[in-house]
GUVEX-678721 format. One record per residue (C-alpha): residue in one letter; x, y, z. Coordinates in steps of 0.2 Angstrom, whole numbers, plus 5000, padded with zeros to 4 digits. Example, Ala and Ser with C-alpha at 12.3 -4.5 7.8 and 13.67 -1.06 7.14 Angstrom:
<rs>
["a" [5062 4978 5039]];
["s" [5068 4995 5036]];
</rs>
This chain:
<rs>
["m" [5670 5526 5574]];
["n" [5683 5539 5578]];
["r" [5696 5547 5566]];
["r" [5710 5535 5571]];
["q" [5699 5520 5567]];
["f" [5694 5528 5550]];
["l" [5712 5531 5545]];
["k" [5716 5513 5549]];
["t" [5703 5506 5538]];
["a" [5701 5519 5524]];
["g" [5716 5512 5515]];
["l" [5706 5495 5512]];
["f" [5697 5504 5498]];
["a" [5706 5510 5483]];
["v" [5692 5521 5476]];
["g" [5691 5539 5483]];
["p" [5679 5553 5481]];
["l" [5677 5562 5465]];
["i" [5679 5579 5472]];
["l" [5675 5595 5463]];
["p" [5678 5612 5469]];
["r" [5665 5620 5481]];
["s" [5666 5636 5471]];
["l" [5656 5627 5457]];
["f" [5641 5628 5467]];
["g" [5641 5647 5464]];
["a" [5631 5660 5474]];
["g" [5617 5648 5476]];
["a" [5626 5638 5489]];
["p" [5629 5651 5503]];
["s" [5638 5644 5519]];
["k" [5622 5647 5529]];
["k" [5613 5633 5520]];
["i" [5613 5615 5527]];
["t" [5625 5604 5518]];
["i" [5618 5586 5516]];
["g" [5627 5570 5511]];
["m" [5617 5556 5504]];
["i" [5623 5538 5509]];
["g" [5614 5525 5499]];
["t" [5607 5529 5482]];
["g" [5596 5515 5478]];
["r" [5578 5515 5474]];
["q" [5573 5524 5490]];
["g" [5587 5535 5491]];
["l" [5587 5541 5473]];
["y" [5568 5543 5470]];
["s" [5561 5547 5488]];
["n" [5575 5555 5498]];
["l" [5586 5564 5486]];
["p" [5574 5576 5477]];
["p" [5567 5585 5492]];
["f" [5584 5589 5499]];
["a" [5591 5593 5482]];
["q" [5576 5605 5478]];
["s" [5576 5613 5495]];
["e" [5580 5632 5497]];
["d" [5587 5628 5514]];
["c" [5600 5615 5510]];
["v" [5612 5609 5497]];
["v" [5616 5591 5493]];
["t" [5635 5592 5492]];
["a" [5640 5573 5492]];
["v" [5633 5556 5488]];
["c" [5639 5539 5492]];
["d" [5636 5521 5486]];
["v" [5646 5505 5485]];
["d" [5638 5503 5468]];
["a" [5647 5514 5455]];
["w" [5632 5514 5443]];
["r" [5620 5520 5456]];
["l" [5633 5533 5462]];
["q" [5634 5540 5444]];
["k" [5615 5541 5443]];
["a" [5615 5550 5460]];
["v" [5627 5563 5454]];
["a" [5617 5566 5439]];
["s" [5601 5567 5449]];
["v" [5608 5580 5461]];
["e" [5613 5591 5446]];
["k" [5595 5588 5438]];
["y" [5585 5593 5454]];
["s" [5596 5607 5460]];
["g" [5603 5614 5444]];
["r" [5620 5614 5452]];
["k" [5636 5605 5447]];
["g" [5650 5600 5459]];
["c" [5643 5586 5469]];
["k" [5656 5575 5477]];
["a" [5654 5556 5474]];
["y" [5661 5545 5488]];
["h" [5663 5526 5487]];
["d" [5666 5523 5505]];
["f" [5654 5531 5518]];
["r" [5668 5534 5530]];
["e" [5676 5546 5518]];
["l" [5660 5556 5517]];
["l" [5659 5557 5536]];
["a" [5677 5563 5537]];
["d" [5672 5578 5526]];
["p" [5671 5593 5538]];
["s" [5660 5603 5525]];
["i" [5645 5591 5527]];
["d" [5633 5596 5541]];
["a" [5620 5581 5540]];
["v" [5617 5564 5532]];
["m" [5603 5555 5524]];
["i" [5606 5536 5526]];
["s" [5596 5526 5514]];
["t" [5605 5509 5514]];
["p" [5600 5491 5517]];
["d" [5594 5489 5535]];
["h" [5610 5480 5542]];
["w" [5620 5496 5539]];
["h" [5608 5508 5548]];
["v" [5615 5508 5565]];
["p" [5633 5506 5561]];
["m" [5632 5521 5549]];
["a" [5621 5531 5560]];
["i" [5633 5529 5575]];
["a" [5648 5533 5565]];
["a" [5639 5549 5558]];
["v" [5634 5555 5576]];
["k" [5652 5552 5582]];
["a" [5658 5562 5567]];
["g" [5647 5577 5572]];
["k" [5633 5575 5559]];
["d" [5615 5576 5561]];
["v" [5606 5561 5555]];
["a" [5590 5557 5545]];
["l" [5589 5538 5545]];
["e" [5578 5526 5534]];
["k" [5566 5515 5544]];
["p" [5567 5503 5552]];
["i" [5581 5512 5561]];
["t" [5588 5496 5570]];
["r" [5590 5477 5568]];
["t" [5590 5474 5587]];
["i" [5583 5482 5602]];
["n" [5600 5484 5611]];
["e" [5608 5493 5596]];
["g" [5594 5505 5595]];
["r" [5596 5509 5613]];
["i" [5615 5512 5610]];
["l" [5610 5524 5595]];
["a" [5597 5533 5604]];
["d" [5608 5537 5619]];
["l" [5622 5542 5608]];
["v" [5611 5554 5599]];
["a" [5606 5562 5616]];
["k" [5624 5562 5622]];
["h" [5631 5571 5607]];
["k" [5615 5583 5605]];
["r" [5613 5578 5587]];
["v" [5597 5581 5577]];
["f" [5589 5564 5572]];
["r" [5574 5560 5561]];
["v" [5567 5543 5557]];
["d" [5564 5545 5539]];
["s" [5546 5539 5539]];
["e" [5533 5549 5529]];
["y" [5518 5543 5538]];
["r" [5517 5557 5551]];
["s" [5516 5569 5536]];
["k" [5501 5560 5528]];
["a" [5486 5571 5531]];
["h" [5474 5557 5534]];
["f" [5485 5548 5547]];
["h" [5489 5565 5555]];
["k" [5471 5569 5556]];
["a" [5466 5552 5564]];
["v" [5480 5555 5578]];
["e" [5474 5572 5582]];
["l" [5456 5566 5584]];
["v" [5461 5552 5595]];
["r" [5473 5562 5606]];
["n" [5460 5575 5608]];
["g" [5447 5562 5615]];
["r" [5435 5562 5600]];
["i" [5433 5543 5602]];
["g" [5433 5543 5621]];
["k" [5446 5533 5631]];
["l" [5456 5523 5620]];
["h" [5457 5504 5624]];
["t" [5462 5495 5608]];
["v" [5473 5498 5593]];
["r" [5474 5487 5578]];
["t" [5488 5489 5565]];
["g" [5493 5479 5549]];
["s" [5507 5478 5537]];
["p" [5505 5473 5519]];
["k" [5510 5455 5514]];
["e" [5527 5451 5507]];
["e" [5529 5445 5489]];
["f" [5541 5431 5484]];
["p" [5543 5431 5465]];
["r" [5553 5417 5457]];
["e" [5571 5422 5455]];
["s" [5587 5413 5451]];
["a" [5598 5409 5466]];
["k" [5613 5406 5455]];
["i" [5630 5411 5463]];
["t" [5641 5422 5452]];
["p" [5655 5433 5453]];
["p" [5650 5451 5460]];
["p" [5648 5463 5446]];
["p" [5662 5475 5443]];
["d" [5651 5490 5448]];
["l" [5648 5483 5465]];
["d" [5660 5483 5480]];
["y" [5651 5467 5487]];
["d" [5662 5466 5502]];
["l" [5658 5483 5508]];
["w" [5640 5480 5504]];
["l" [5640 5466 5516]];
["g" [5650 5476 5529]];
["p" [5645 5470 5546]];
["a" [5633 5456 5539]];
["p" [5640 5437 5538]];
["q" [5651 5432 5524]];
["a" [5640 5425 5510]];
["e" [5644 5421 5491]];
["y" [5637 5434 5479]];
["m" [5620 5431 5470]];
["q" [5609 5445 5463]];
["k" [5594 5438 5472]];
["r" [5603 5442 5489]];
["v" [5607 5460 5484]];
["h" [5598 5471 5471]];
["p" [5596 5471 5452]];
["q" [5611 5478 5443]];
["h" [5609 5493 5432]];
["s" [5591 5495 5438]];
["l" [5582 5505 5452]];
["w" [5565 5497 5450]];
["g" [5558 5482 5459]];
["r" [5560 5476 5477]];
["p" [5578 5472 5481]];
["g" [5581 5454 5487]];
["w" [5590 5459 5503]];
["m" [5573 5465 5510]];
["r" [5568 5446 5511]];
["n" [5584 5440 5519]];
["l" [5586 5439 5538]];
["d" [5605 5443 5537]];
["y" [5600 5461 5531]];
["c" [5582 5464 5535]];
["d" [5568 5458 5547]];
["g" [5555 5459 5533]];
["m" [5538 5467 5533]];
["i" [5537 5465 5552]];
["t" [5549 5479 5554]];
["n" [5549 5487 5537]];
["w" [5530 5492 5537]];
["g" [5528 5490 5555]];
["a" [5540 5505 5557]];
["h" [5527 5515 5548]];
["l" [5510 5509 5555]];
["n" [5515 5505 5573]];
["d" [5523 5522 5574]];
["i" [5506 5530 5570]];
["a" [5498 5518 5583]];
["q" [5511 5523 5596]];
["w" [5508 5542 5592]];
["g" [5489 5540 5593]];
["a" [5490 5530 5609]];
["n" [5503 5542 5617]];
["t" [5515 5528 5620]];
["e" [5528 5533 5609]];
["r" [5541 5535 5623]];
["t" [5537 5519 5632]];
["g" [5532 5501 5627]];
["p" [5521 5486 5632]];
["i" [5523 5475 5646]];
["e" [5517 5459 5638]];
["v" [5518 5452 5620]];
["t" [5513 5436 5611]];
["a" [5515 5432 5593]];
["t" [5515 5418 5580]];
["g" [5522 5418 5562]];
["v" [5527 5408 5548]];
["y" [5544 5410 5539]];
["h" [5546 5409 5520]];
["n" [5554 5392 5515]];
["d" [5568 5397 5504]];
["k" [5587 5396 5506]];
["v" [5589 5415 5502]];
["w" [5573 5423 5505]];
["n" [5568 5418 5523]];
["v" [5559 5432 5531]];
["l" [5541 5430 5538]];
["e" [5527 5427 5526]];
["s" [5513 5429 5539]];
["f" [5512 5434 5557]];
["g" [5501 5441 5571]];
["a" [5505 5449 5587]];
["s" [5496 5455 5603]];
["y" [5503 5468 5616]];
["r" [5496 5474 5633]];
["f" [5502 5490 5640]];
["a" [5503 5495 5659]];
["s" [5487 5506 5656]];
["g" [5477 5491 5650]];
["l" [5478 5497 5632]];
["e" [5479 5482 5620]];
["m" [5487 5482 5603]];
["h" [5485 5469 5589]];
["y" [5497 5469 5574]];
["i" [5495 5457 5559]];
["m" [5500 5455 5541]];
["s" [5485 5461 5531]];
["k" [5485 5478 5524]];
["a" [5492 5495 5529]];
["h" [5480 5502 5542]];
["v" [5478 5508 5559]];
["r" [5462 5507 5569]];
["f" [5459 5516 5585]];
["e" [5445 5510 5596]];
["g" [5438 5520 5611]];
["d" [5423 5519 5623]];
["k" [5414 5532 5612]];
["g" [5418 5525 5595]];
["w" [5432 5521 5583]];
["i" [5443 5528 5569]];
["e" [5452 5518 5555]];
["v" [5465 5525 5543]];
["s" [5473 5517 5529]];
["d" [5482 5520 5512]];
["p" [5479 5528 5500]];
["g" [5470 5541 5510]];
["h" [5456 5532 5518]];
["l" [5449 5538 5534]];
["e" [5433 5530 5542]];
["a" [5424 5532 5559]];
["s" [5410 5524 5568]];
["d" [5401 5540 5566]];
["k" [5405 5552 5551]];
["a" [5402 5566 5563]];
["i" [5418 5562 5572]];
["l" [5428 5566 5556]];
["r" [5420 5583 5554]];
["q" [5425 5589 5571]];
["k" [5438 5603 5571]];
["i" [5453 5603 5583]];
["e" [5451 5619 5592]];
["p" [5465 5632 5596]];
["g" [5467 5627 5614]];
["e" [5468 5608 5610]];
["l" [5483 5597 5606]];
["h" [5490 5601 5588]];
["f" [5505 5593 5579]];
["p" [5514 5601 5565]];
["l" [5510 5594 5547]];
["r" [5525 5595 5536]];
["t" [5535 5583 5526]];
["e" [5548 5572 5536]];
["k" [5562 5581 5526]];
["l" [5556 5598 5530]];
["d" [5554 5592 5548]];
["f" [5572 5587 5548]];
["i" [5579 5603 5540]];
["e" [5569 5614 5552]];
["a" [5576 5605 5567]];
["v" [5594 5606 5560]];
["k" [5592 5625 5558]];
["s" [5584 5627 5575]];
["r" [5594 5614 5584]];
["g" [5576 5608 5590]];
["q" [5568 5591 5591]];
["t" [5560 5582 5576]];
["l" [5543 5575 5576]];
["e" [5550 5557 5576]];
["d" [5567 5557 5585]];
["a" [5579 5543 5589]];
["e" [5570 5539 5605]];
["v" [5553 5538 5596]];
["g" [5561 5527 5583]];
["q" [5568 5516 5596]];
["r" [5552 5513 5604]];
["t" [5542 5510 5588]];
["t" [5555 5498 5581]];
["t" [5556 5489 5598]];
["l" [5537 5485 5596]];
["c" [5541 5476 5580]];
["h" [5556 5467 5587]];
["l" [5547 5461 5602]];
["a" [5534 5452 5591]];
["h" [5548 5445 5581]];
["i" [5557 5439 5596]];
["a" [5541 5430 5603]];
["i" [5539 5422 5586]];
["k" [5557 5415 5586]];
["l" [5554 5408 5604]];
["g" [5539 5398 5598]];
["g" [5525 5410 5602]];
["v" [5526 5410 5620]];
["k" [5520 5425 5631]];
["l" [5534 5437 5635]];
["h" [5534 5449 5649]];
["w" [5543 5465 5645]];
["d" [5550 5479 5656]];
["p" [5549 5495 5645]];
["d" [5560 5505 5657]];
["k" [5575 5493 5658]];
["e" [5571 5486 5640]];
["l" [5573 5468 5646]];
["f" [5563 5452 5648]];
["p" [5563 5450 5667]];
["g" [5571 5433 5671]];
["n" [5570 5427 5653]];
["e" [5588 5423 5648]];
["a" [5583 5415 5631]];
["a" [5573 5431 5626]];
["n" [5586 5443 5632]];
["k" [5599 5435 5621]];
["l" [5589 5440 5606]];
["l" [5590 5458 5611]];
["i" [5608 5459 5604]];
["r" [5614 5457 5587]];
["p" [5626 5443 5584]];
["p" [5645 5449 5583]];
["l" [5647 5460 5568]];
["r" [5660 5455 5554]];
["a" [5677 5464 5557]];
["p" [5681 5478 5557]];
["w" [5663 5484 5560]];
["t" [5659 5487 5578]];
["l" [5646 5497 5588]];
</rs>
């Protein structure tokens, strides 16, 4: 979105930023520090994403943004609590935050349907971007985003913490350094989704929530709390995570974690499979309609096989000299315990072990590459989307060209690479 488009649409929303003088930050916020804007201050944004940035010595959270006024107020208070500083700007509309020239980078923690439109707008506005996973809803929009990040030379980090977990990190280093021999099979799993009983009563949107802006590019739909998130609460799993208008469910939500580790360990993080088959069952509910079970199999050009199911959060690497399996919360097993005692020597392949937030901050400072950049995020999320497309088409085997990111000669499958038209005025 360029500035002209922003000025045309900003007037649609009456609530502006609650701007306090930058001088209120005092000597603790020198200009050399990275200034961060937090877009989306729900459960994930407030409890997982905001504190590390607000407490960092290398950056200052100068602005927060949410369409829910109650959450926005909580976010301002949290910034002050964690940083010890007052003066955080509070924006209702993300476009106003992106138009703020004092902000260097953004952390986007919104529902999934907003990820790509906001990230693209941020890149065009000259901001570096940390984006919650899964970063895309479709393969095509992920390609647009990854190419735009490269074109504008922005720093980008998929906000998944799994490359920062010591047991997953160790498993990958062991596999990449040949401790289980030649890798031939990878098995991954996501946790099962829960579908608690909840009222589907249609009501007026609560006064705290700009529901039309919350919907944004998603199809028009009458408000019900089950579709959005609990009011005046940051606990519990929000309903939008179980609705296909806003999210693809566990197949991408947790798949973006575990399949990323699989791709990293297999050294396929910048390519993809050539075949995929998958089956699944959707939850039978008028509002909650994501997959409640699935299983997918992939084959890569090298002969590597990958199998992805809904079971538990785990990754298992199988080679011709043994296997390693890693799962939460911190379990690491191997065909021979001696494998796990082996050290990675100085001349071997090492990966930095640091939090995803520090990885992003360091890259913003150095203008370098993060450990999970936009291209890696595109390839990992694509792996999940390929399985979902195969399920939508009835479980048929699909052939995939990872270079062109197309299904050769399969028009029905290629149509599913692109998101349906976005609701005006939102475009990519």
